[in-house]
C-alpha positions, -999 to +999 in steps of 0.1 A: -217-171-238-211-206-231-223-232-262-247-258-245-239-293-249-253-321-270-249-349-245-272-343-209-269-375-195-303-376-186-309-404-212-284-428-191-310-441-180-327-457-203-359-432-205-363-399-228-381-365-225-415-356-245-427-327-256-445-313-233-437-332-206-429-368-193-404-391-201-407-427-213-384-458-221-365-452-249-381-484-261-417-479-258-439-474-286-435-435-288-396-431-291-400-463-311-426-450-336-407-414-340-377-433-342-388-453-369-401-419-387-368-402-381-345-433-399-369-426-429-365-390-428-328-400-431-328-425-462-349-394-481-318-372-471-300-395-487-322-396-517-321-362-520-285-361-518-284-380-545-307-364-567-292-331-558-306-299-552-317-281-579-344-307-589-387-313-591-379-341-566-360-324-541-383-303-537-407-326-534-387-346-506-380-314-486-414-311-482-418-346-471-389-341-446-405-307-431-436-328-425-420-359-407-407-332-383-444-320-378-454-358-376-426-370-355-434-339-325-468-350-324-452-390-316-429-374-290-458-360-272-481-379-247-513-385-257-529-361-229-509-338-242-517-338-279-541-310-275-511-287-268-499-296-304-506-269-327-520-287-363-497-283-389-466-273-367-469-300-343-497-320-351-508-337-388-536-322-401-560-339-432-541-310-454-513-322-451-529-359-460-547-341-490-513-326-504-503-362-507-526-370-524-521-348-547-486-353-551-496-389-559-522-382-587-498-355-601-467-378-607-491-410-618-494-393-647-463-393-657-455-429-660-471-459-669-481-481-638-462-509-636-491-545-639-469-572-621-447-569-588-418-541-594-384-553-586-366-526-569-332-514-579-335-503-613-318-469-602-301-455-577-329-428-564-355-449-573-338-477-551-333-452-522-368-443-523-382-479-523-359-479-488-373-448-471-408-467-485-404-499-465-389-477-435-423-455-435-442-491-436-422-501-406-430-461-386-468-469-399-470-502-383-458-484-347-475-456-350-510-476-352-507-482-311-481-449-306-507-423-326-547-441-324-578-417-339-583-393-341-544-386-347-538-387-386-508-399-383-508-436-394-531-421-421-502-395-432-477-425-433-498-445-453-504-421-482-462-416-478-452-448-486-479-448-514-460-413-527-428-429-523-434-461-544-451-437-570-420-414-570-400-443-575-418-456-602-414-419-619-379-423-611-371-453-633-393-441-659-410-478-663-412-503-644-391-534-644-414-559-628-417-594-630-436-618-614-438-640-587 
């Protein structure tokens, strides 16, 4: 059996195919949004590689990475086709957002919150989580246009950035702060 090739050449004209059909320019709002989420997922993978596989934080990150596949599927679908998406598999759900909130609350109990602005970079893992957070914030800005309500993509990304900030502070053990 012949192996399928990685390249298709269908995107050579500057367009990309979407889930459930349709093609859009690669610089349009949907690929811009899901491409930024893909970037965030890659940074999270780098953080996870730095942590090592056998840790509580790595498990949290893997769960987030899996959620981001769901989120990208929703963003890779034209609005008129989103009714075809299965919640939790290809569309963000309220339960996914609530799970992030529970993670934020549980993690927040593990450290004293900073009272001033945080200076990122106290540890490599915390710094990687802060980079992921900033990429998620950018994805959130792109998703405002790409996934308007009733989609929960923007809400999920907003909570995810809060969780990543919280995880970074937890990894520091305390917060190195500075006044602006």
